[in-house]
C-alpha positions, 0 to 999 in steps of 0.5 A, spaced: 358 266 658 358 268 651 351 266 648 355 264 642 360 260 646 354 256 649 351 255 642 358 252 640 358 248 646 351 246 645 352 244 637 358 240 639 354 236 643 348 235 638 353 233 633 357 228 637 350 225 638 349 225 630 356 222 629 357 228 624 365 228 624 367 234 620 362 238 625 365 235 631 372 236 629 371 243 627 367 245 633 372 242 638 378 246 634 374 252 635 372 251 642 380 249 644 382 256 640 377 260 644 379 257 651 386 258 649 384 265 648 381 266 654 387 264 658 392 268 654 395 274 658 396 275 665 389 273 667 384 269 665 377 272 662 371 270 659 370 272 652 365 276 649 361 274 643 365 279 639 371 276 641 369 269 640 367 271 633 374 274 632 377 268 634 372 264 629 374 268 624 381 267 625 380 260 625 376 260 618 382 264 615 387 259 618 382 253 614 382 257 608 390 258 608 391 251 609 386 249 604 390 253 599 397 250 601 394 243 600 391 244 594 397 247 591 401 241 594 396 236 590 393 234 596 386 235 594 383 230 599 386 234 605 384 241 602 377 239 601 377 237 609 380 244 611 374 247 606 369 243 610 371 245 617 371 252 614 364 252 612 362 249 619 365 255 622 363 260 617 355 258 619 357 262 626 360 268 623 356 274 620 354 274 613 360 277 609 359 284 605 358 284 598 363 289 594 358 294 593 356 294 601 364 294 603 365 300 598 359 304 601 362 303 608 369 305 606 366 311 603 363 313 609 369 312 613 373 316 608 367 322 608 367 322 616 375 323 616 374 328 611 370 332 615 374 331 621 381 333 618 378 338 613 381 335 607 380 329 603 385 323 607 391 321 603 396 315 604 399 318 610 392 317 614 391 310 611 391 307 619 386 312 621 381 310 615 383 303 616 381 304 624 374 307 622 372 302 616 374 296 620 369 299 626 364 300 621 365 293 617 365 290 624 368 283 622 363 282 616 369 282 611 376 280 611 381 285 613 385 284 606 379 286 602 378 292 607 385 294 606 385 293 599 379 297 598 381 303 603 388 303 599 385 304 592 380 309 595 386 313 598 390 312 592 385 313 586 
């Protein structure tokens, strides 16, 4: 079993004993998403820690989007609940990169691709640069942030 999944299960049990309702709800939802991912496809499989982190990141993104939707509809209480669940999940994810660190990693990806291609990559190589940048970022930044920075680097 992945260490991160085991930690989530142990923390869920502890939160239940402490009667921490937000934490319990967040961890139950996360573990349900992980279980769903494990049985998706033709054969069931045990997720690795990286795959569990991807599921958690996806769930965190859902919480942020739901909070924005609730806030836009004037439902501040539900928005706050979604944000609280998001904070519980973010504790299990690696710290997000600062803009300068992210720019440095994207710059490294562009430099490596420049060496491979023999010329500076342009907009046509966006996919190649994104693949290299995402490998370096390893889930420590939102895909939208990475994409925006890669586009700005290639077009700018």
